TIRO-2110 file (N, C-alpha, C; in Angstrom, 1 decimal):
// TIRO-2110
0.9, -1.0, -0.1, N, 1, A
0.1, 0.2, -0.1, CA, 1, A
0.9, 1.4, 0.0, C, 1, A
2.1, 1.2, 0.9, N, 2, A
2.8, 2.3, 0.6, CA, 2, A
3.2, 2.5, 0.0, C, 2, A
3.9, 1.6, -1.1, N, 3, A
4.7, 1.4, -2.6, CA, 3, A
3.5, 2.4, -3.4, C, 3, A
2.7, 1.8, -3.6, N, 4, A
2.0, 2.3, -4.5, CA, 4, A
1.3, 4.0, -4.4, C, 4, A
1.2, 4.1, -3.1, N, 5, A
0.8, 5.4, -2.4, CA, 5, A
2.7, 6.3, -3.1, C, 5, A
3.6, 6.0, -3.0, N, 6, A
5.0, 6.5, -3.4, CA, 6, A
5.0, 6.6, -5.0, C, 6, A
4.2, 5.6, -5.5, N, 7, A
4.3, 5.5, -7.0, CA, 7, A
3.5, 6.7, -7.5, C, 7, A
2.5, 6.6, -7.2, N, 8, A
1.3, 7.9, -7.5, CA, 8, A
1.8, 9.6, -6.9, C, 8, A
2.4, 9.5, -6.0, N, 9, A
2.6, 10.9, -5.6, CA, 9, A
4.2, 11.1, -6.4, C, 9, A
5.1, 10.4, -6.2, N, 10, A
6.1, 10.7, -7.7, CA, 10, A
5.8, 10.7, -8.8, C, 10, A
4.7, 9.9, -9.4, N, 11, A
4.3, 9.7, -10.8, CA, 11, A
3.6, 11.3, -11.1, C, 11, A
2.6, 11.9, -10.2, N, 12, A
2.3, 13.0, -10.1, CA, 12, A
2.9, 14.2, -10.3, C, 12, A
3.9, 14.5, -9.4, N, 13, A
4.9, 15.4, -9.7, CA, 13, A
5.5, 15.3, -10.6, C, 13, A
6.3, 14.2, -10.9, N, 14, A
6.9, 14.1, -12.6, CA, 14, A
6.4, 14.7, -13.5, C, 14, A
5.3, 14.1, -13.6, N, 15, A
4.1, 14.4, -15.2, CA, 15, A
3.9, 16.1, -14.5, C, 15, A
3.7, 16.8, -13.5, N, 16, A
3.3, 18.3, -12.7, CA, 16, A
4.4, 19.3, -13.4, C, 16, A
5.4, 18.5, -12.7, N, 17, A
6.6, 19.4, -12.8, CA, 17, A
7.6, 19.3, -14.3, C, 17, A
7.4, 18.0, -14.7, N, 18, A
8.3, 17.9, -15.9, CA, 18, A
7.5, 18.2, -17.2, C, 18, A
5.8, 18.2, -17.1, N, 19, A
5.7, 18.6, -18.1, CA, 19, A
6.1, 19.5, -19.2, C, 19, A
7.2, 20.5, -19.0, N, 20, A
7.3, 21.1, -20.1, CA, 20, A
8.6, 19.9, -20.5, C, 20, A
9.4, 19.6, -19.9, N, 21, A
10.2, 18.7, -20.8, CA, 21, A
9.7, 17.4, -21.8, C, 21, A
8.5, 17.1, -21.3, N, 22, A
8.0, 16.4, -21.6, CA, 22, A
7.3, 16.7, -23.1, C, 22, A
6.5, 17.7, -23.1, N, 23, A
6.2, 18.7, -24.4, CA, 23, A
7.4, 19.3, -25.3, C, 23, A
8.5, 19.1, -24.6, N, 24, A
9.5, 19.5, -25.7, CA, 24, A
10.2, 18.9, -26.5, C, 24, A
10.4, 17.0, -26.0, N, 25, A
10.9, 15.9, -26.1, CA, 25, A
10.2, 15.5, -27.0, C, 25, A
9.0, 15.5, -27.2, N, 26, A
7.4, 15.0, -27.8, CA, 26, A
7.9, 15.9, -29.1, C, 26, A
8.2, 17.0, -29.0, N, 27, A
8.0, 17.8, -30.3, CA, 27, A
9.5, 18.1, -30.8, C, 27, A
10.5, 17.3, -30.1, N, 28, A
11.7, 17.2, -30.5, CA, 28, A
11.5, 15.8, -31.5, C, 28, A
10.7, 14.7, -30.7, N, 29, A
10.8, 14.0, -31.4, CA, 29, A
9.8, 14.0, -33.4, C, 29, A
9.1, 14.6, -33.1, N, 30, A
8.0, 14.9, -34.3, CA, 30, A
8.7, 15.7, -35.4, C, 30, A
9.6, 16.5, -34.9, N, 31, A
10.2, 17.5, -35.6, CA, 31, A
11.3, 16.9, -36.3, C, 31, A
12.2, 15.4, -35.5, N, 32, A
13.6, 14.9, -36.1, CA, 32, A
13.2, 13.7, -37.0, C, 32, A
11.9, 12.8, -36.8, N, 33, A
11.7, 11.6, -37.6, CA, 33, A
10.2, 11.5, -37.7, C, 33, A
9.9, 11.3, -38.9, N, 34, A
8.3, 11.0, -39.2, CA, 34, A
7.8, 9.7, -38.5, C, 34, A
6.2, 10.5, -37.7, N, 35, A
5.6, 9.2, -37.1, CA, 35, A
5.4, 9.9, -35.9, C, 35, A
5.0, 9.6, -34.8, N, 36, A
4.2, 10.1, -33.8, CA, 36, A
5.2, 10.2, -32.8, C, 36, A
5.1, 11.1, -31.6, N, 37, A
6.4, 11.4, -30.6, CA, 37, A
6.2, 10.3, -29.9, C, 37, A
4.9, 9.6, -29.6, N, 38, A
4.8, 8.2, -28.0, CA, 38, A
4.5, 7.1, -29.2, C, 38, A
5.2, 5.8, -28.9, N, 39, A
5.5, 4.8, -29.2, CA, 39, A
4.6, 4.1, -28.0, C, 39, A
3.3, 3.2, -28.6, N, 40, A
2.7, 2.4, -27.4, CA, 40, A
2.8, 1.2, -27.7, C, 40, A
3.6, 0.6, -26.6, N, 41, A
4.2, -1.1, -26.7, CA, 41, A
3.4, -1.6, -26.0, C, 41, A
3.1, -3.0, -26.8, N, 42, A
2.4, -4.1, -26.0, CA, 42, A
3.4, -4.7, -25.0, C, 42, A
2.9, -5.1, -23.7, N, 43, A
3.8, -5.4, -23.0, CA, 43, A
3.1, -6.2, -21.8, C, 43, A
3.9, -6.9, -20.8, N, 44, A
3.2, -7.7, -19.9, CA, 44, A
3.5, -7.4, -19.0, C, 44, A
2.4, -7.3, -17.7, N, 45, A
2.5, -6.8, -16.5, CA, 45, A
2.7, -7.8, -15.5, C, 45, A
1.9, -7.5, -14.7, N, 46, A
1.5, -8.2, -13.8, CA, 46, A
0.6, -9.0, -13.4, C, 46, A
1.4, -10.3, -12.7, N, 47, A
-0.2, -11.7, -13.7, CA, 47, A
0.2, -11.8, -14.9, C, 47, A
1.3, -11.6, -15.8, N, 48, A
1.2, -11.9, -17.2, CA, 48, A
0.2, -10.7, -17.8, C, 48, A
-0.5, -10.1, -17.6, N, 49, A
-1.6, -9.5, -18.4, CA, 49, A
-0.8, -8.3, -19.1, C, 49, A
-1.8, -8.2, -20.2, N, 50, A
-0.8, -7.4, -21.5, CA, 50, A
-1.5, -6.1, -20.8, C, 50, A
-0.3, -5.0, -21.5, N, 51, A
-0.6, -3.7, -21.4, CA, 51, A
0.0, -2.6, -21.9, C, 51, A
-0.6, -1.5, -22.7, N, 52, A
0.2, -0.9, -23.8, CA, 52, A
0.9, -0.1, -22.6, C, 52, A
2.6, 0.4, -23.3, N, 53, A
3.5, 0.8, -22.1, CA, 53, A
3.8, 2.3, -23.0, C, 53, A
3.9, 3.8, -22.6, N, 54, A
4.1, 4.7, -23.2, CA, 54, A
5.8, 4.9, -23.7, C, 54, A
6.3, 5.3, -24.3, N, 55, A
7.6, 5.0, -24.1, CA, 55, A
7.9, 6.9, -25.6, C, 55, A
8.9, 7.4, -25.5, N, 56, A
9.2, 8.7, -26.7, CA, 56, A
9.9, 7.7, -28.0, C, 56, A
9.2, 7.7, -29.0, N, 57, A
9.5, 7.1, -30.1, CA, 57, A
11.2, 7.3, -30.4, C, 57, A
11.6, 6.2, -30.4, N, 58, A
13.4, 6.4, -30.6, CA, 58, A
13.8, 5.6, -31.4, C, 58, A
12.9, 4.9, -32.4, N, 59, A
13.2, 3.8, -33.6, CA, 59, A
12.0, 4.2, -35.0, C, 59, A
12.8, 3.9, -35.9, N, 60, A
11.4, 4.3, -37.1, CA, 60, A
10.2, 3.3, -36.9, C, 60, A
9.2, 4.1, -37.5, N, 61, A
8.3, 3.5, -37.7, CA, 61, A
7.8, 2.2, -38.0, C, 61, A
8.7, 1.6, -39.3, N, 62, A
8.5, 0.8, -39.9, CA, 62, A
10.1, -0.7, -39.0, C, 62, A
10.0, -0.1, -37.8, N, 63, A
11.1, -1.0, -37.1, CA, 63, A
9.8, -2.3, -36.7, C, 63, A
10.6, -3.5, -36.7, N, 64, A
10.0, -5.1, -36.3, CA, 64, A
9.6, -4.6, -34.6, C, 64, A
8.6, -5.2, -34.4, N, 65, A
7.8, -5.4, -33.2, CA, 65, A
8.7, -6.8, -32.4, C, 65, A
9.9, -6.4, -32.3, N, 66, A
11.0, -7.7, -31.4, CA, 66, A
11.9, -6.5, -30.4, C, 66, A
12.1, -7.4, -29.6, N, 67, A
13.4, -6.9, -28.6, CA, 67, A
14.4, -6.3, -29.6, C, 67, A
15.2, -4.9, -29.0, N, 68, A
16.1, -4.4, -29.7, CA, 68, A
17.4, -5.8, -30.2, C, 68, A
17.6, -6.6, -29.4, N, 69, A
18.7, -7.3, -29.5, CA, 69, A
18.3, -8.3, -30.2, C, 69, A
16.6, -8.9, -30.9, N, 70, A
16.8, -9.3, -32.0, CA, 70, A
17.1, -8.9, -33.4, C, 70, A
16.8, -7.6, -33.1, N, 71, A
16.9, -7.0, -34.8, CA, 71, A
18.6, -7.0, -35.6, C, 71, A
18.5, -7.6, -36.6, N, 72, A
19.9, -7.0, -37.3, CA, 72, A
20.4, -5.9, -37.4, C, 72, A
20.9, -5.6, -37.2, N, 73, A
21.6, -4.5, -37.0, CA, 73, A
20.7, -3.4, -36.4, C, 73, A
20.9, -3.6, -35.1, N, 74, A
19.5, -2.8, -34.5, CA, 74, A
19.7, -0.8, -34.8, C, 74, A
21.6, -0.6, -35.3, N, 75, A
21.1, 0.6, -35.1, CA, 75, A
20.7, 1.4, -36.3, C, 75, A
20.5, 0.7, -37.4, N, 76, A
20.3, 1.4, -38.3, CA, 76, A
18.7, 1.6, -38.3, C, 76, A
17.9, 1.0, -37.0, N, 77, A
16.5, 1.3, -36.9, CA, 77, A
16.7, 2.5, -35.9, C, 77, A
17.5, 2.8, -35.1, N, 78, A
17.4, 3.5, -34.3, CA, 78, A
17.2, 5.2, -35.0, C, 78, A
16.8, 6.4, -34.5, N, 79, A
16.3, 7.6, -35.3, CA, 79, A
17.5, 8.4, -34.6, C, 79, A
18.4, 9.6, -35.3, N, 80, A
19.1, 10.4, -34.2, CA, 80, A
18.7, 10.6, -33.1, C, 80, A
17.6, 11.5, -33.1, N, 81, A
17.4, 11.7, -31.6, CA, 81, A
16.9, 10.5, -30.9, C, 81, A
17.0, 9.1, -31.4, N, 82, A
16.6, 8.2, -30.9, CA, 82, A
17.7, 7.8, -30.0, C, 82, A
19.0, 7.8, -30.4, N, 83, A
20.1, 7.2, -29.7, CA, 83, A
20.4, 8.5, -28.5, C, 83, A
20.3, 9.8, -28.6, N, 84, A
20.0, 10.2, -26.9, CA, 84, A
19.0, 10.1, -26.5, C, 84, A
17.7, 9.6, -26.6, N, 85, A
16.7, 9.6, -25.6, CA, 85, A
17.2, 8.3, -25.3, C, 85, A
17.5, 6.9, -25.7, N, 86, A
17.9, 5.8, -25.5, CA, 86, A
19.1, 6.0, -24.5, C, 86, A
20.1, 6.8, -24.5, N, 87, A
21.7, 6.2, -23.8, CA, 87, A
21.3, 7.4, -22.6, C, 87, A
20.3, 8.4, -22.5, N, 88, A
20.0, 9.1, -21.7, CA, 88, A
18.7, 8.7, -20.9, C, 88, A
18.1, 7.3, -21.2, N, 89, A
16.6, 7.4, -20.3, CA, 89, A
15.7, 8.1, -20.8, C, 89, A
15.5, 9.3, -21.3, N, 90, A
14.7, 10.3, -21.2, CA, 90, A
13.2, 9.2, -22.1, C, 90, A
13.6, 8.4, -23.2, N, 91, A
12.4, 8.0, -23.5, CA, 91, A
11.6, 6.9, -23.1, C, 91, A
11.6, 6.9, -21.5, N, 92, A
11.4, 6.0, -20.7, CA, 92, A
10.1, 7.0, -19.9, C, 92, A
10.4, 8.2, -19.6, N, 93, A
9.6, 9.5, -19.0, CA, 93, A
8.3, 9.0, -18.8, C, 93, A
7.7, 9.3, -20.6, N, 94, A
6.0, 8.8, -20.5, CA, 94, A
5.6, 7.5, -19.3, C, 94, A
6.5, 6.9, -19.0, N, 95, A
5.8, 6.2, -18.4, CA, 95, A
5.4, 5.7, -17.3, C, 95, A
5.6, 7.2, -17.0, N, 96, A
5.0, 7.8, -15.8, CA, 96, A
3.8, 7.7, -15.4, C, 96, A
3.2, 7.8, -17.0, N, 97, A
1.6, 8.1, -16.9, CA, 97, A
1.0, 6.3, -16.5, C, 97, A
1.5, 5.7, -16.7, N, 98, A
1.8, 4.1, -16.6, CA, 98, A
1.9, 3.3, -15.2, C, 98, A
2.6, 4.4, -14.3, N, 99, A
2.6, 4.3, -13.3, CA, 99, A
1.5, 4.6, -12.4, C, 99, A
1.1, 5.7, -12.7, N, 100, A
-0.3, 6.4, -12.7, CA, 100, A
-1.5, 5.9, -12.2, C, 100, A
-1.3, 5.4, -13.6, N, 101, A
-2.7, 4.4, -14.1, CA, 101, A
-2.8, 3.0, -13.2, C, 101, A
-1.2, 2.5, -12.9, N, 102, A
-1.5, 1.4, -12.1, CA, 102, A
-1.0, 0.1, -12.8, C, 102, A
-0.5, 0.5, -14.0, N, 103, A
0.3, -0.5, -14.9, CA, 103, A
1.8, -1.3, -14.6, C, 103, A
2.5, 0.4, -13.8, N, 104, A
3.6, -0.4, -13.6, CA, 104, A
4.2, 0.2, -12.0, C, 104, A
5.1, -0.2, -11.7, N, 105, A
5.6, 0.7, -10.9, CA, 105, A
7.0, 1.2, -10.7, C, 105, A
7.6, 2.5, -10.0, N, 106, A
8.5, 3.3, -10.6, CA, 106, A
9.8, 1.9, -10.4, C, 106, A
9.5, 1.3, -9.4, N, 107, A
10.5, -0.2, -9.3, CA, 107, A
9.9, -0.9, -9.3, C, 107, A
10.3, -2.1, -10.0, N, 108, A
10.1, -3.7, -10.6, CA, 108, A
10.9, -4.1, -11.7, C, 108, A
10.6, -5.3, -12.0, N, 109, A
11.2, -5.9, -13.0, CA, 109, A
10.8, -5.3, -14.5, C, 109, A
11.5, -4.8, -15.2, N, 110, A
11.0, -4.3, -16.5, CA, 110, A
10.1, -4.9, -17.4, C, 110, A
9.0, -4.4, -17.7, N, 111, A
7.7, -5.4, -18.3, CA, 111, A
8.6, -5.6, -19.5, C, 111, A
8.3, -7.4, -20.1, N, 112, A
8.5, -7.6, -20.9, CA, 112, A
7.9, -7.5, -22.3, C, 112, A
8.4, -7.3, -23.5, N, 113, A
7.8, -7.6, -24.7, CA, 113, A
6.6, -8.5, -24.6, C, 113, A
5.8, -8.2, -25.4, N, 114, A
4.5, -9.0, -25.3, CA, 114, A
4.7, -10.8, -25.7, C, 114, A
6.0, -10.4, -27.4, N, 115, A
6.5, -12.1, -27.6, CA, 115, A
8.0, -12.1, -26.8, C, 115, A
7.8, -11.9, -25.7, N, 116, A
9.3, -12.6, -25.4, CA, 116, A
9.0, -13.9, -24.4, C, 116, A
8.5, -14.4, -25.3, N, 117, A
8.1, -16.0, -24.5, CA, 117, A
9.2, -16.3, -23.8, C, 117, A
10.7, -16.5, -24.4, N, 118, A
11.0, -16.6, -23.0, CA, 118, A
11.4, -16.5, -21.5, C, 118, A
11.4, -15.0, -21.7, N, 119, A
11.2, -14.3, -20.7, CA, 119, A
10.0, -14.2, -19.5, C, 119, A
9.4, -14.3, -20.9, N, 120, A
7.9, -14.6, -19.7, CA, 120, A
7.5, -15.7, -19.0, C, 120, A
7.9, -16.9, -19.5, N, 121, A
7.9, -17.9, -19.0, CA, 121, A
9.0, -18.1, -17.4, C, 121, A
10.2, -17.9, -18.2, N, 122, A
11.2, -18.1, -16.8, CA, 122, A
10.6, -17.1, -15.9, C, 122, A
9.6, -16.4, -15.6, N, 123, A
9.7, -14.8, -15.1, CA, 123, A
8.2, -15.7, -14.2, C, 123, A
7.7, -16.5, -15.2, N, 124, A
6.5, -17.2, -14.2, CA, 124, A
7.0, -18.2, -13.7, C, 124, A
8.1, -19.2, -14.1, N, 125, A
8.4, -20.3, -13.2, CA, 125, A
9.1, -19.9, -11.5, C, 125, A
9.8, -18.6, -12.1, N, 126, A
10.2, -17.8, -11.1, CA, 126, A
9.5, -16.9, -10.1, C, 126, A
8.1, -17.6, -10.3, N, 127, A
7.2, -16.5, -9.2, CA, 127, A
7.1, -14.6, -9.6, C, 127, A
8.2, -14.0, -10.4, N, 128, A
7.9, -12.6, -10.2, CA, 128, A
7.0, -12.5, -11.2, C, 128, A
6.1, -12.7, -11.9, N, 129, A
5.1, -12.3, -12.4, CA, 129, A
4.1, -11.6, -11.9, C, 129, A
4.2, -12.3, -10.3, N, 130, A
3.4, -11.3, -9.4, CA, 130, A
3.8, -10.0, -9.1, C, 130, A
5.1, -9.7, -9.3, N, 131, A
5.0, -7.8, -9.4, CA, 131, A
4.6, -7.1, -10.1, C, 131, A
4.3, -6.1, -10.0, N, 132, A
4.1, -4.8, -11.0, CA, 132, A
5.5, -4.6, -11.4, C, 132, A
5.2, -4.7, -12.9, N, 133, A
6.3, -3.8, -13.7, CA, 133, A
6.9, -2.9, -13.2, C, 133, A
8.2, -2.5, -13.4, N, 134, A
8.8, -1.2, -13.0, CA, 134, A
9.1, -0.7, -14.3, C, 134, A
9.5, 0.9, -14.0, N, 135, A
10.1, 2.0, -14.8, CA, 135, A
11.8, 1.4, -15.1, C, 135, A
12.2, 1.2, -13.6, N, 136, A
13.3, 1.1, -13.6, CA, 136, A
13.6, -0.5, -12.3, C, 136, A
14.5, -1.2, -12.3, N, 137, A
14.5, -2.5, -11.7, CA, 137, A
16.1, -3.0, -11.0, C, 137, A
16.2, -4.0, -10.1, N, 138, A
17.4, -4.3, -10.2, CA, 138, A
18.1, -4.7, -11.5, C, 138, A
17.4, -5.4, -12.1, N, 139, A
18.5, -5.8, -13.2, CA, 139, A
18.4, -5.2, -14.1, C, 139, A
17.8, -3.7, -14.4, N, 140, A
18.4, -2.5, -15.1, CA, 140, A
19.8, -1.9, -14.5, C, 140, A
19.9, -1.5, -13.2, N, 141, A
20.6, -1.2, -12.4, CA, 141, A
22.3, -2.1, -12.6, C, 141, A
21.8, -3.5, -12.6, N, 142, A
23.3, -4.4, -13.2, CA, 142, A
23.6, -5.2, -14.4, C, 142, A
22.8, -4.3, -15.1, N, 143, A
23.4, -4.7, -16.7, CA, 143, A
22.9, -4.3, -17.9, C, 143, A
21.3, -4.0, -17.3, N, 144, A
20.3, -3.6, -18.5, CA, 144, A
20.1, -4.1, -20.0, C, 144, A
20.8, -4.0, -20.9, N, 145, A
20.9, -4.7, -22.3, CA, 145, A
22.1, -5.6, -22.4, C, 145, A
23.1, -6.1, -21.4, N, 146, A
24.0, -6.7, -21.4, CA, 146, A
23.8, -8.0, -20.8, C, 146, A
22.6, -7.6, -19.9, N, 147, A
21.8, -9.1, -19.4, CA, 147, A
21.9, -10.2, -19.9, C, 147, A
21.8, -11.4, -20.1, N, 148, A
21.2, -12.6, -20.6, CA, 148, A
20.0, -12.7, -19.8, C, 148, A
18.9, -13.0, -20.7, N, 149, A
17.8, -13.5, -20.1, CA, 149, A
17.9, -14.3, -18.8, C, 149, A
18.4, -15.1, -18.8, N, 150, A
18.4, -15.9, -17.1, CA, 150, A
18.9, -15.4, -16.1, C, 150, A
19.8, -14.7, -16.2, N, 151, A
20.4, -13.6, -15.4, CA, 151, A
19.5, -12.3, -15.2, C, 151, A
19.0, -11.5, -16.2, N, 152, A
18.1, -11.1, -15.7, CA, 152, A
16.8, -11.8, -14.6, C, 152, A
16.3, -12.6, -14.8, N, 153, A
15.3, -13.4, -14.2, CA, 153, A
16.2, -13.5, -13.1, C, 153, A
17.3, -13.6, -12.4, N, 154, A
18.1, -14.2, -11.3, CA, 154, A
17.7, -12.9, -10.5, C, 154, A
18.3, -11.9, -11.0, N, 155, A
18.2, -10.3, -10.5, CA, 155, A
16.8, -10.5, -10.1, C, 155, A
15.6, -10.3, -11.0, N, 156, A
14.1, -10.3, -10.8, CA, 156, A
13.4, -10.9, -9.6, C, 156, A
14.2, -12.1, -9.5, N, 157, A
13.8, -13.1, -8.3, CA, 157, A
14.4, -12.2, -6.7, C, 157, A
15.6, -12.0, -7.0, N, 158, A
16.3, -11.4, -5.7, CA, 158, A
15.8, -9.9, -5.7, C, 158, A
15.2, -9.3, -6.1, N, 159, A
14.0, -8.2, -6.1, CA, 159, A
13.1, -8.5, -5.3, C, 159, A
12.2, -9.4, -5.6, N, 160, A
10.5, -10.1, -5.5, CA, 160, A
11.5, -10.7, -3.8, C, 160, A
12.3, -11.3, -3.3, N, 161, A
12.6, -11.6, -2.0, CA, 161, A
13.1, -10.4, -1.1, C, 161, A
14.0, -9.4, -1.7, N, 162, A
14.5, -8.5, -1.1, CA, 162, A
13.7, -7.1, -1.1, C, 162, A
12.6, -7.1, -1.8, N, 163, A
12.0, -5.7, -1.8, CA, 163, A
11.3, -5.2, -0.4, C, 163, A
12.0, -3.6, -0.5, N, 164, A
11.6, -3.1, 0.8, CA, 164, A
11.5, -1.2, -0.3, C, 164, A
11.2, -0.5, 0.9, N, 165, A
11.2, 0.7, 0.4, CA, 165, A
12.9, 1.2, 0.2, C, 165, A
13.5, 0.8, 1.3, N, 166, A
15.2, 1.1, 1.6, CA, 166, A
15.6, 0.8, -0.2, C, 166, A
15.3, -0.8, -0.4, N, 167, A
15.9, -1.4, -1.5, CA, 167, A
15.2, 0.0, -2.3, C, 167, A
14.1, 0.2, -2.6, N, 168, A
13.6, 0.6, -3.5, CA, 168, A
14.3, 2.1, -3.9, C, 168, A
14.6, 2.5, -3.0, N, 169, A
15.4, 4.1, -3.1, CA, 169, A
16.7, 4.0, -3.4, C, 169, A
17.3, 2.8, -3.2, N, 170, A
18.3, 2.7, -3.9, CA, 170, A
18.8, 2.3, -4.9, C, 170, A
17.7, 1.7, -6.0, N, 171, A
17.3, 1.4, -7.7, CA, 171, A
17.5, 2.3, -7.7, C, 171, A
16.6, 3.3, -7.4, N, 172, A
16.3, 4.7, -8.3, CA, 172, A
17.6, 5.2, -7.8, C, 172, A
18.1, 5.6, -6.9, N, 173, A
19.2, 6.3, -6.8, CA, 173, A
20.5, 5.5, -7.8, C, 173, A
20.6, 4.7, -8.2, N, 174, A
21.6, 3.7, -8.7, CA, 174, A
21.1, 3.9, -10.3, C, 174, A
20.0, 3.9, -10.7, N, 175, A
18.9, 4.5, -12.4, CA, 175, A
19.4, 5.4, -12.6, C, 175, A
19.2, 6.6, -11.6, N, 176, A
19.8, 8.1, -11.9, CA, 176, A
21.3, 8.3, -12.4, C, 176, A
22.0, 7.4, -11.6, N, 177, A
23.5, 7.1, -11.9, CA, 177, A
24.1, 6.8, -13.5, C, 177, A
23.4, 5.7, -13.3, N, 178, A
23.3, 5.0, -14.6, CA, 178, A
23.1, 5.8, -15.9, C, 178, A
21.7, 6.5, -15.7, N, 179, A
21.1, 7.3, -17.1, CA, 179, A
22.0, 8.5, -16.5, C, 179, A
22.9, 9.1, -16.0, N, 180, A
23.9, 10.1, -16.1, CA, 180, A
25.0, 9.8, -17.0, C, 180, A
25.2, 8.2, -16.8, N, 181, A
26.6, 8.0, -17.5, CA, 181, A
26.3, 7.1, -19.0, C, 181, A
24.7, 6.7, -19.0, N, 182, A
24.4, 5.4, -20.2, CA, 182, A
25.5, 4.5, -20.3, C, 182, A
25.1, 3.9, -19.0, N, 183, A
25.9, 2.8, -18.6, CA, 183, A
24.5, 1.7, -19.0, C, 183, A
25.3, 0.6, -19.6, N, 184, A
24.5, -0.3, -19.9, CA, 184, A
23.7, -0.4, -21.4, C, 184, A
23.6, 0.9, -21.9, N, 185, A
22.8, 0.8, -23.2, CA, 185, A
23.6, 0.7, -24.2, C, 185, A
23.0, -0.5, -24.9, N, 186, A
23.7, -0.8, -26.4, CA, 186, A
23.8, -0.4, -27.4, C, 186, A
22.3, 0.2, -28.0, N, 187, A
21.6, 0.9, -29.0, CA, 187, A
21.4, 2.0, -28.6, C, 187, A
END
């Protein structure tokens, strides 16, 4: 209950204070590449329920709907502004909306794409599907794109077992540090 209240307060504050930045980023996306500013990605959330998650669009509109690491030559699909958005993690800011409406939490396992069957299956076997997915998470701050799926699930399970308000705050601080250095972003 306290975690959900914290999520709501931070998401509301982030959206209320950050709306000029969100607006500027949205306009920049629209002006630098054809297509919408927001990409609504089909994701798997708590209890393996599908939802749509907003992100600033960092890829071309004709990009196949698969995990970036499965694309042949992923760099060719990323827009020029998209490289910056992904490295800075600014593409994730619209997910504050998903936190506000309850599809996501600030901290939890990153939501799997609807077609990442191997990740979904391993998380279900580990009991991780019980958690609300997060804008950031323990696996995110321990490798992000660089981690193989079994290692991500191991870290997600560790988060499930260790979750607390203090641990969430530590993950949020580590995320801010990682975003400033673009650590763990491969595309």
